[in-house]
DRENPA-3360 file (N, C-alpha, C; in nm, 2 decimals, always signed):
BEGIN
1 = MNTVVLLT = -5.49/-5.47/+5.42/-5.57/-5.51/+5.30/-5.59/-5.68/+5.32 ~ -5.71/-5.73/+5.32/-5.73/-5.86/+5.31/-5.71/-5.93/+5.19 ~ -5.66/-6.07/+5.19/-5.63/-6.14/+5.08/-5.71/-6.27/+5.09 ~ -5.80/-6.29/+4.99/-5.86/-6.43/+4.98/-5.79/-6.51/+4.89 ~ -5.76/-6.65/+4.94/-5.68/-6.74/+4.86/-5.78/-6.85/+4.78 ~ -5.77/-6.86/+4.67/-5.87/-6.95/+4.59/-5.76/-7.05/+4.54 ~ -5.79/-7.19/+4.57/-5.70/-7.29/+4.52/-5.79/-7.38/+4.44 ~ -5.76/-7.41/+4.33/-5.85/-7.50/+4.22/-5.77/-7.62/+4.19;
9 = ALDLEYQA = -5.85/-7.72/+4.18/-5.79/-7.84/+4.14/-5.75/-7.86/+4.00 ~ -5.84/-7.80/+3.91/-5.82/-7.81/+3.76/-5.78/-7.68/+3.70 ~ -5.70/-7.68/+3.60/-5.64/-7.56/+3.52/-5.78/-7.49/+3.47 ~ -5.88/-7.57/+3.42/-6.00/-7.50/+3.36/-6.08/-7.41/+3.46 ~ -6.08/-7.45/+3.59/-6.12/-7.37/+3.70/-6.04/-7.25/+3.72 ~ -5.91/-7.26/+3.73/-5.82/-7.17/+3.75/-5.84/-7.05/+3.64 ~ -5.85/-7.10/+3.51/-5.87/-7.00/+3.41/-5.98/-6.92/+3.43 ~ -6.11/-7.00/+3.46/-6.23/-6.93/+3.46/-6.23/-6.82/+3.58;
17 = VRRHLDGP = -6.17/-6.86/+3.68/-6.15/-6.75/+3.80/-6.04/-6.63/+3.76 ~ -5.93/-6.67/+3.69/-5.84/-6.57/+3.65/-5.90/-6.47/+3.55 ~ -5.99/-6.49/+3.47/-6.05/-6.41/+3.37/-6.12/-6.29/+3.46 ~ -6.14/-6.31/+3.57/-6.22/-6.21/+3.65/-6.12/-6.11/+3.73 ~ -6.00/-6.14/+3.74/-5.90/-6.08/+3.81/-5.84/-5.95/+3.74 ~ -5.84/-5.83/+3.80/-5.78/-5.71/+3.74/-5.64/-5.69/+3.78 ~ -5.55/-5.68/+3.69/-5.41/-5.66/+3.71/-5.35/-5.78/+3.78 ~ -5.36/-5.90/+3.74/-5.29/-6.01/+3.79/-5.15/-6.01/+3.79;
25 = RVRSHPAG = -5.07/-6.03/+3.89/-4.92/-6.04/+3.91/-4.89/-6.18/+3.96 ~ -4.78/-6.22/+3.93/-4.72/-6.34/+3.98/-4.64/-6.30/+4.10 ~ -4.66/-6.41/+4.21/-4.60/-6.40/+4.32/-4.54/-6.55/+4.35 ~ -4.43/-6.57/+4.37/-4.38/-6.70/+4.38/-4.33/-6.74/+4.52 ~ -4.38/-6.84/+4.58/-4.33/-6.90/+4.71/-4.19/-6.95/+4.70 ~ -4.10/-6.93/+4.78/-3.96/-6.98/+4.77/-3.95/-7.13/+4.74 ~ -4.06/-7.22/+4.78/-4.07/-7.35/+4.74/-4.09/-7.38/+4.60 ~ -4.14/-7.26/+4.52/-4.17/-7.27/+4.37/-4.32/-7.27/+4.35;
33 = TVFEVGHL = -4.41/-7.27/+4.44/-4.56/-7.24/+4.40/-4.58/-7.10/+4.34 ~ -4.66/-7.10/+4.23/-4.68/-6.98/+4.16/-4.82/-6.94/+4.20 ~ -4.85/-6.82/+4.26/-4.98/-6.77/+4.28/-4.99/-6.64/+4.19 ~ -5.11/-6.63/+4.14/-5.13/-6.50/+4.07/-5.22/-6.41/+4.17 ~ -5.19/-6.28/+4.19/-5.25/-6.21/+4.27/-5.32/-6.09/+4.20 ~ -5.44/-6.06/+4.22/-5.51/-5.95/+4.16/-5.63/-5.91/+4.23 ~ -5.71/-5.81/+4.17/-5.83/-5.77/+4.23/-5.96/-5.81/+4.16 ~ -6.06/-5.81/+4.24/-6.20/-5.84/+4.16/-6.26/-5.69/+4.15;
41 = RDVAGTVA = -6.33/-5.66/+4.04/-6.38/-5.54/+4.03/-6.50/-5.50/+4.14 ~ -6.49/-5.39/+4.19/-6.56/-5.34/+4.29/-6.56/-5.41/+4.43 ~ -6.45/-5.48/+4.45/-6.44/-5.55/+4.57/-6.31/-5.51/+4.63 ~ -6.32/-5.46/+4.77/-6.20/-5.44/+4.84/-6.10/-5.56/+4.86 ~ -5.98/-5.55/+4.88/-5.89/-5.67/+4.90/-5.83/-5.71/+4.77 ~ -5.76/-5.82/+4.80/-5.69/-5.90/+4.68/-5.72/-6.04/+4.69 ~ -5.71/-6.10/+4.57/-5.73/-6.25/+4.55/-5.60/-6.32/+4.51 ~ -5.55/-6.41/+4.58/-5.44/-6.50/+4.53/-5.51/-6.63/+4.48;
49 = LAVTGEGN = -5.45/-6.67/+4.37/-5.50/-6.79/+4.29/-5.38/-6.88/+4.25 ~ -5.42/-7.00/+4.29/-5.32/-7.11/+4.24/-5.40/-7.24/+4.21 ~ -5.33/-7.32/+4.12/-5.39/-7.45/+4.08/-5.31/-7.56/+4.17 ~ -5.38/-7.64/+4.23/-5.32/-7.75/+4.30/-5.31/-7.87/+4.25 ~ -5.39/-7.91/+4.14/-5.38/-8.04/+4.08/-5.48/-8.11/+4.17 ~ -5.51/-8.24/+4.13/-5.60/-8.33/+4.21/-5.54/-8.39/+4.33 ~ -5.62/-8.41/+4.42/-5.56/-8.48/+4.55/-5.56/-8.39/+4.67 ~ -5.57/-8.45/+4.79/-5.58/-8.38/+4.92/-5.44/-8.35/+4.96;
57 = VSAAVLAE = -5.34/-8.42/+4.92/-5.20/-8.38/+4.97/-5.15/-8.26/+4.91 ~ -5.17/-8.24/+4.77/-5.11/-8.13/+4.70/-5.20/-8.01/+4.76 ~ -5.32/-8.02/+4.76/-5.40/-7.91/+4.82/-5.35/-7.86/+4.95 ~ -5.33/-7.95/+5.03/-5.29/-7.93/+5.19/-5.14/-7.86/+5.17 ~ -5.06/-7.91/+5.10/-4.93/-7.84/+5.07/-4.93/-7.67/+5.04 ~ -5.02/-7.67/+4.93/-5.03/-7.53/+4.88/-5.12/-7.43/+4.97 ~ -5.22/-7.51/+5.05/-5.27/-7.42/+5.14/-5.19/-7.37/+5.25 ~ -5.10/-7.46/+5.30/-5.00/-7.43/+5.41/-4.90/-7.32/+5.34;
65 = RAIAMFQ = -4.86/-7.33/+5.22/-4.78/-7.22/+5.16/-4.85/-7.09/+5.15 ~ -4.97/-7.10/+5.12/-5.05/-6.98/+5.10/-5.07/-6.91/+5.22 ~ -5.11/-6.98/+5.34/-5.13/-6.93/+5.47/-4.99/-6.86/+5.52 ~ -4.87/-6.92/+5.48/-4.75/-6.85/+5.51/-4.71/-6.72/+5.44 ~ -4.76/-6.73/+5.32/-4.74/-6.60/+5.23/-4.83/-6.49/+5.25 ~ -4.96/-6.52/+5.29/-5.06/-6.42/+5.28/-5.12/-6.39/+5.40 ~ -5.08/-6.48/+5.49/-5.13/-6.47/+5.64/-5.27/-6.43/+5.65;
% end
């Protein structure tokens, strides 16, 4: 099953996407990043969601962690 990773810079964006997830569950990366993983209605696969905060460096770190976790 495929996983799409959505990384948001702002918590407001995160919450807007999270409202559309069915059955979100928390998955934590060993380094501490928290992802919420769920399903979108009528869409195959899963969505992993995390908030990066502002800035390219933090987004790059979380992207690397997401790639490692969800391949």
